[in-house]
KEKE-3310 file (N, C-alpha, C; in steps of 0.2 Angstrom, whole numbers, plus 5000, padded with zeros to 4 digits):
npx = (6036:6031:6017:6001:5994:5981:5976:5964:5956:5942:5932:5923:5917:5929:5940:5953:5959:5960:5968:5980:5983:5984:5996:6005:6003:6008:6021:6021:6026:6024:6010:5994:5982:5966:5952:5936:5923:5910:5898:5901:5902:5911:5920:5928:5936:5941:5949:5959:5965:5978:5986:5991:5992:5982:5967:5949:5933:5916:5902:5886:5876:5876:5880:5885:5898:5901:5896:5906:5917:5913:5911:5925:5931:5925:5930:5943:5943:5938:5948:5958:5967:5980:5981:5971:5969:5962:5962:5961:5959:5961:5971:5986:5999:5998:6004:6011:6005:6005:6017:6017:6005:6006:6017:6011:6001:6008:6015:6005:5992:5975:5966:5971:5970:5972:5974:5968:5969:5976:5992:5993:6001:5996:5985:5980:5975:5964:5947:5936:5923:5923:5932:5924:5914:5920:5924:5912:5907:5917:5916:5904:5907:5919:5915:5907:5915:5926:5938:5951:5949:5953:5948:5938:5932:5941:5947:5959:5964:5969:5967:5968:5963:5958:5954:5942:5932:5919:5913:5899:5894:5883:5882:5881:5887:5901:5901:5903:5916:5914:5906:5914:5924:5917:5911:5923:5928:5919:5920:5932:5944:5961:5965:5972:5975:5984:5995:5991:6002:5999:5995:5981:5967:5955:5936:5931:5920:5910:5900:5892:5879:5863:5860:5871:5878:5869:5865:5876:5878:5866:5869:5880:5873:5864:5873:5879:5868:5867:5879:5886:5899:5900:5893:5899:5911)
npy = (4457:4474:4481:4485:4500:4510:4527:4536:4552:4562:4573:4588:4601:4607:4613:4620:4612:4600:4603:4606:4594:4585:4590:4586:4572:4569:4566:4554:4541:4528:4524:4526:4540:4543:4553:4556:4565:4573:4579:4592:4611:4615:4610:4597:4589:4597:4606:4599:4593:4594:4586:4572:4559:4559:4552:4554:4552:4557:4561:4565:4571:4576:4563:4558:4556:4542:4536:4540:4533:4520:4520:4522:4510:4500:4503:4501:4487:4483:4487:4479:4482:4480:4486:4497:4514:4526:4543:4558:4573:4585:4584:4589:4584:4575:4564:4557:4545:4535:4527:4518:4512:4505:4497:4489:4482:4475:4467:4458:4462:4464:4476:4492:4504:4521:4529:4545:4548:4538:4538:4552:4566:4579:4576:4581:4594:4592:4594:4591:4587:4581:4571:4563:4560:4551:4541:4536:4531:4521:4511:4503:4498:4491:4481:4474:4470:4464:4471:4483:4497:4515:4525:4522:4529:4536:4543:4539:4525:4509:4495:4478:4474:4462:4456:4462:4457:4452:4462:4473:4489:4502:4513:4531:4541:4546:4535:4525:4519:4512:4503:4496:4491:4482:4473:4468:4462:4452:4444:4439:4446:4452:4464:4480:4494:4509:4522:4538:4548:4560:4572:4574:4581:4576:4575:4581:4575:4575:4585:4581:4578:4579:4574:4564:4556:4547:4541:4535:4525:4518:4513:4504:4495:4490:4484:4475:4466:4462:4457:4448:4443:4431:4422:4416:4405)
npz = (5382:5381:5391:5385:5387:5393:5397:5405:5406:5411:5403:5407:5404:5408:5403:5404:5414:5407:5397:5404:5410:5398:5393:5403:5403:5390:5391:5396:5388:5386:5386:5380:5378:5383:5381:5387:5383:5392:5385:5385:5383:5374:5359:5360:5351:5341:5348:5354:5343:5338:5346:5342:5348:5357:5360:5358:5364:5362:5372:5366:5374:5391:5402:5414:5426:5429:5418:5408:5413:5411:5396:5393:5398:5391:5378:5381:5383:5370:5361:5366:5376:5389:5402:5411:5416:5427:5429:5439:5432:5438:5447:5454:5452:5441:5434:5444:5451:5442:5439:5451:5450:5438:5442:5452:5445:5436:5446:5449:5454:5451:5452:5457:5468:5472:5487:5494:5507:5514:5522:5520:5520:5523:5531:5543:5539:5531:5530:5543:5542:5529:5530:5539:5531:5522:5531:5535:5523:5521:5531:5529:5516:5518:5526:5518:5507:5513:5512:5517:5515:5514:5506:5495:5485:5477:5462:5455:5449:5444:5432:5428:5412:5407:5418:5422:5414:5417:5424:5425:5422:5429:5436:5437:5444:5454:5462:5454:5456:5468:5464:5454:5463:5472:5463:5458:5469:5470:5458:5460:5459:5463:5474:5479:5490:5488:5494:5487:5477:5471:5475:5475:5481:5493:5492:5481:5475:5483:5482:5472:5470:5478:5495:5495:5503:5509:5497:5492:5502:5500:5488:5490:5498:5488:5479:5487:5489:5475:5472:5482:5491:5497:5489:5478:5471)
capx = (6033:6028:6010:5997:5991:5976:5975:5958:5953:5936:5931:5916:5917:5935:5945:5959:5962:5961:5974:5986:5984:5987:6003:6009:6003:6011:6027:6021:6026:6022:6003:5989:5978:5959:5948:5929:5920:5903:5893:5904:5900:5916:5922:5935:5940:5945:5953:5964:5966:5985:5989:5990:5992:5976:5961:5944:5926:5912:5895:5883:5873:5879:5878:5888:5905:5901:5895:5912:5921:5910:5913:5932:5932:5922:5935:5949:5941:5937:5955:5963:5972:5981:5979:5966:5970:5958:5965:5957:5963:5962:5977:5992:6004:5994:6008:6014:6003:6005:6022:6016:5999:6008:6021:6007:5997:6014:6016:5999:5986:5970:5964:5975:5967:5976:5970:5969:5969:5982:5999:5993:6005:5992:5979:5977:5972:5958:5941:5934:5917:5925:5935:5919:5910:5924:5924:5905:5907:5922:5914:5900:5911:5924:5911:5904:5920:5932:5944:5952:5950:5951:5946:5935:5929:5946:5947:5965:5964:5972:5964:5970:5957:5955:5951:5936:5928:5912:5910:5894:5893:5877:5882:5883:5891:5908:5899:5906:5922:5912:5903:5920:5927:5912:5910:5929:5929:5914:5923:5939:5950:5966:5964:5976:5975:5991:5994:5992:6007:5998:5992:5974:5963:5948:5931:5928:5914:5905:5894:5890:5872:5860:5860:5876:5880:5864:5865:5882:5877:5861:5873:5883:5868:5862:5878:5880:5863:5868:5886:5888:5906:5899:5889:5903:5917)
capy = (4462:4480:4481:4490:4504:4516:4531:4540:4558:4564:4581:4590:4608:4609:4613:4622:4606:4595:4605:4605:4586:4583:4592:4582:4565:4569:4564:4546:4539:4521:4524:4530:4544:4543:4558:4555:4571:4572:4584:4599:4616:4616:4605:4594:4586:4603:4609:4594:4589:4594:4581:4566:4553:4559:4549:4557:4550:4562:4560:4571:4574:4574:4556:4557:4553:4535:4534:4541:4527:4514:4521:4521:4503:4496:4505:4497:4480:4482:4488:4474:4485:4476:4490:4503:4518:4532:4549:4564:4578:4591:4582:4594:4580:4570:4558:4554:4539:4530:4521:4514:4509:4500:4492:4484:4478:4471:4462:4453:4464:4466:4482:4496:4510:4526:4533:4552:4548:4534:4541:4559:4571:4584:4574:4586:4600:4590:4596:4585:4584:4577:4565:4559:4557:4545:4536:4533:4526:4515:4506:4497:4496:4486:4476:4470:4467:4461:4475:4488:4503:4521:4529:4518:4534:4539:4543:4537:4518:4505:4489:4473:4474:4455:4454:4466:4455:4451:4468:4477:4495:4505:4519:4537:4546:4544:4529:4520:4516:4508:4497:4492:4487:4477:4468:4465:4457:4446:4440:4436:4451:4454:4472:4483:4501:4511:4529:4542:4553:4565:4578:4575:4582:4572:4580:4584:4571:4576:4589:4579:4578:4580:4568:4560:4551:4542:4538:4530:4519:4514:4509:4499:4490:4487:4480:4469:4461:4459:4454:4446:4440:4424:4418:4414:4402)
capz = (5378:5385:5392:5381:5393:5391:5403:5404:5410:5409:5401:5409:5405:5412:5397:5407:5418:5402:5393:5408:5410:5392:5393:5407:5401:5384:5393:5397:5381:5386:5387:5376:5382:5380:5384:5386:5385:5394:5383:5386:5379:5369:5354:5362:5345:5337:5353:5355:5337:5337:5350:5338:5352:5361:5357:5361:5363:5365:5373:5363:5380:5398:5404:5420:5427:5429:5411:5405:5415:5407:5389:5392:5400:5385:5373:5383:5381:5363:5358:5369:5381:5395:5408:5410:5422:5427:5433:5440:5428:5443:5451:5453:5449:5438:5432:5449:5453:5436:5440:5456:5448:5434:5446:5456:5441:5434:5451:5448:5456:5446:5453:5461:5470:5475:5492:5495:5514:5517:5522:5517:5525:5524:5534:5548:5536:5528:5533:5547:5539:5523:5533:5542:5525:5519:5536:5535:5517:5521:5535:5526:5510:5520:5529:5512:5503:5517:5511:5522:5512:5517:5501:5489:5479:5473:5455:5453:5449:5438:5431:5423:5408:5406:5425:5422:5409:5419:5427:5422:5426:5428:5440:5433:5448:5456:5465:5449:5459:5473:5460:5451:5468:5475:5458:5457:5474:5469:5453:5462:5458:5468:5475:5484:5490:5490:5495:5481:5477:5466:5478:5474:5487:5494:5493:5475:5473:5489:5480:5465:5470:5485:5499:5492:5508:5509:5490:5491:5506:5497:5482:5493:5500:5482:5476:5491:5487:5469:5471:5488:5491:5499:5485:5472:5472)
cpx = (6030:6020:6007:5993:5987:5975:5968:5958:5947:5935:5924:5916:5923:5941:5952:5963:5964:5968:5981:5988:5987:5994:6008:6009:6006:6018:6027:6020:6025:6015:6000:5985:5971:5955:5941:5926:5912:5898:5895:5902:5905:5917:5928:5939:5944:5950:5959:5967:5974:5989:5987:5989:5986:5970:5955:5937:5921:5905:5891:5879:5876:5876:5880:5895:5906:5901:5902:5917:5919:5912:5920:5934:5930:5927:5941:5949:5941:5944:5960:5969:5974:5979:5975:5967:5966:5962:5961:5961:5964:5968:5983:5997:6001:5998:6011:6012:6004:6011:6020:6010:6002:6012:6017:6003:6002:6015:6010:5993:5981:5967:5968:5971:5971:5972:5973:5970:5975:5988:5999:5996:6001:5985:5976:5974:5966:5952:5938:5927:5918:5928:5929:5915:5914:5924:5918:5904:5911:5919:5909:5903:5915:5921:5909:5910:5926:5939:5945:5954:5949:5948:5943:5933:5935:5946:5953:5965:5967:5968:5968:5963:5954:5951:5944:5931:5921:5909:5905:5893:5887:5877:5884:5887:5898:5907:5901:5912:5920:5909:5909:5923:5923:5912:5917:5930:5925:5917:5930:5945:5954:5966:5969:5974:5982:5990:5995:5998:6006:5995:5985:5970:5956:5942:5927:5921:5908:5899:5891:5882:5869:5860:5865:5878:5875:5864:5870:5881:5871:5864:5876:5879:5865:5867:5880:5874:5864:5874:5889:5894:5905:5896:5892:5909:5921)
cpy = (4468:4479:4486:4494:4510:4520:4535:4546:4560:4572:4582:4597:4611:4609:4615:4616:4601:4597:4604:4598:4583:4584:4588:4575:4564:4566:4556:4543:4531:4519:4528:4534:4544:4549:4557:4562:4570:4577:4591:4604:4617:4610:4602:4591:4592:4606:4605:4591:4589:4589:4574:4560:4553:4556:4552:4553:4555:4560:4566:4575:4572:4568:4555:4554:4546:4532:4534:4535:4521:4514:4519:4513:4499:4497:4501:4490:4479:4482:4484:4477:4480:4479:4496:4507:4524:4537:4555:4570:4584:4590:4586:4590:4574:4563:4554:4547:4533:4525:4516:4509:4503:4495:4487:4480:4473:4465:4457:4456:4466:4473:4486:4502:4515:4530:4540:4553:4544:4537:4548:4563:4577:4582:4578:4592:4598:4592:4590:4582:4580:4571:4560:4556:4551:4539:4532:4529:4520:4510:4501:4494:4490:4480:4471:4467:4463:4465:4479:4495:4510:4526:4526:4523:4537:4538:4540:4529:4515:4498:4484:4472:4467:4453:4457:4463:4454:4457:4472:4483:4499:4512:4525:4542:4543:4537:4523:4516:4511:4501:4493:4488:4481:4471:4464:4460:4450:4441:4438:4440:4452:4461:4474:4491:4504:4519:4533:4547:4559:4571:4579:4575:4579:4577:4582:4581:4572:4580:4587:4579:4578:4573:4562:4554:4545:4538:4533:4524:4515:4510:4503:4493:4486:4482:4474:4464:4458:4455:4452:4441:4432:4419:4415:4411:4401)
cpz = (5383:5385:5388:5386:5390:5398:5401:5409:5407:5408:5402:5410:5409:5408:5400:5410:5413:5399:5397:5409:5404:5391:5397:5405:5394:5385:5395:5391:5381:5386:5382:5381:5379:5384:5382:5388:5386:5392:5385:5381:5373:5364:5356:5356:5342:5342:5354:5349:5336:5341:5347:5343:5357:5357:5361:5359:5366:5366:5371:5369:5386:5400:5412:5420:5426:5422:5407:5407:5411:5400:5388:5393:5394:5379:5375:5381:5374:5359:5361:5372:5387:5401:5406:5417:5421:5432:5434:5437:5433:5447:5449:5450:5446:5436:5438:5451:5448:5437:5445:5454:5443:5437:5449:5451:5438:5439:5451:5451:5450:5446:5458:5462:5474:5480:5493:5503:5517:5516:5519:5522:5527:5528:5539:5545:5532:5533:5537:5545:5533:5525:5536:5536:5523:5524:5536:5529:5518:5525:5532:5520:5513:5523:5523:5509:5507:5516:5517:5519:5516:5512:5494:5483:5475:5466:5451:5454:5443:5438:5426:5419:5408:5413:5426:5417:5411:5422:5423:5426:5424:5431:5436:5437:5450:5460:5460:5452:5465:5469:5457:5457:5471:5470:5457:5463:5472:5463:5454:5461:5464:5468:5480:5484:5492:5491:5488:5482:5472:5469:5477:5480:5488:5494:5487:5473:5478:5487:5474:5464:5477:5488:5497:5497:5508:5502:5490:5496:5503:5491:5485:5495:5493:5479:5480:5490:5480:5468:5478:5488:5493:5495:5478:5474:5466)
residu = (MET:PRO:LYS:LYS:ILE:LEU:ILE:LEU:ILE:VAL:SER:ASP:ASN:ASN:MET:GLU:CYS:ILE:LYS:ASN:ALA:VAL:MET:GLU:LEU:ASP:ASN:VAL:ASP:TYR:ALA:ASP:LEU:LEU:ILE:VAL:ASP:ASP:GLY:SER:ASP:TYR:ASP:ILE:MET:SER:LEU:LEU:GLY:LYS:HIS:LYS:LYS:VAL:LYS:CYS:ILE:ARG:HIS:GLU:PHE:GLU:GLN:GLY:TYR:GLY:ALA:CYS:ILE:ASP:THR:ALA:LEU:ASN:TYR:ALA:ARG:ASP:MET:GLU:TYR:ASP:TYR:PHE:ILE:THR:LEU:ASP:CYS:GLU:THR:ARG:ASN:ILE:THR:ASN:ASP:ILE:PRO:GLU:ILE:VAL:LYS:ASN:LEU:ASP:TYR:GLY:TYR:ASP:ILE:VAL:SER:CYS:SER:ARG:ILE:LEU:GLU:ASN:TYR:ASN:TYR:GLU:LYS:ILE:ASP:LYS:ASP:ILE:LEU:SER:PHE:TYR:GLU:THR:ILE:ALA:ALA:PRO:PHE:ASN:GLU:GLU:THR:GLY:LEU:ASP:PHE:THR:ASP:PRO:LEU:SER:GLY:ASN:LYS:GLY:PHE:ASN:VAL:GLN:ALA:THR:GLU:HIS:ILE:VAL:LEU:THR:GLU:VAL:THR:HIS:GLY:ILE:HIS:ILE:GLN:LEU:LEU:ILE:GLN:GLY:VAL:PHE:TYR:GLY:CYS:SER:ILE:ILE:GLU:ILE:PRO:SER:ASP:SER:CYS:LEU:GLU:PRO:GLY:LYS:GLU:ILE:ASN:GLU:ARG:ASP:ASN:LEU:LEU:ASP:TYR:PHE:ILE:ALA:LEU:ILE:THR:THR:GLU:LYS:PHE:LEU:PHE:ASN:LYS:GLY:THR:ILE:ASN)
# end
């Protein structure tokens, strides 16, 4: 039996990106598309009403990127989807990562994360400060989880919904991806990082708030305290 798949993109006053993403994702006929709108100025429901396969949930007020992920994951659980995929709608080739995500979930991985750095042929063109930011985040993250990730903050990820049963999300920034991965390790999920093929450039989330590097490191420390991989068998 084919897996029941839900794809999420977040709407945040980025309607042109959303429209382009919807046109591309309309071609993915084996998955449903959910858009969570985070209090945008436009009426997402009326603008996308003609796309009958698109499902929309609207936050009346802005709650943050992480809150949109949480809303969508709860929807995926409630509606009994098998797989839940998050995609950054600003990705130039937004559908490219989907087949490999699904392939790895089918293979048995619970969480699949697409790295914007791993095997990136434009690596030399990435700003050195951006690379330094990710390296600084990856070091304590890998120490805590035992993983060997290059890009834990990537927005292109796939999840076996059933495996996320015990994960509780509270983070409202892109740090939600750190929270998902650390809790995933704690609850025994099998996790893999694969190269992204979507041409998604790193660095988008770096300007999400002030002192973001310190914030993410503090988040890793907090999650490490709450979900220490050595405390569960």
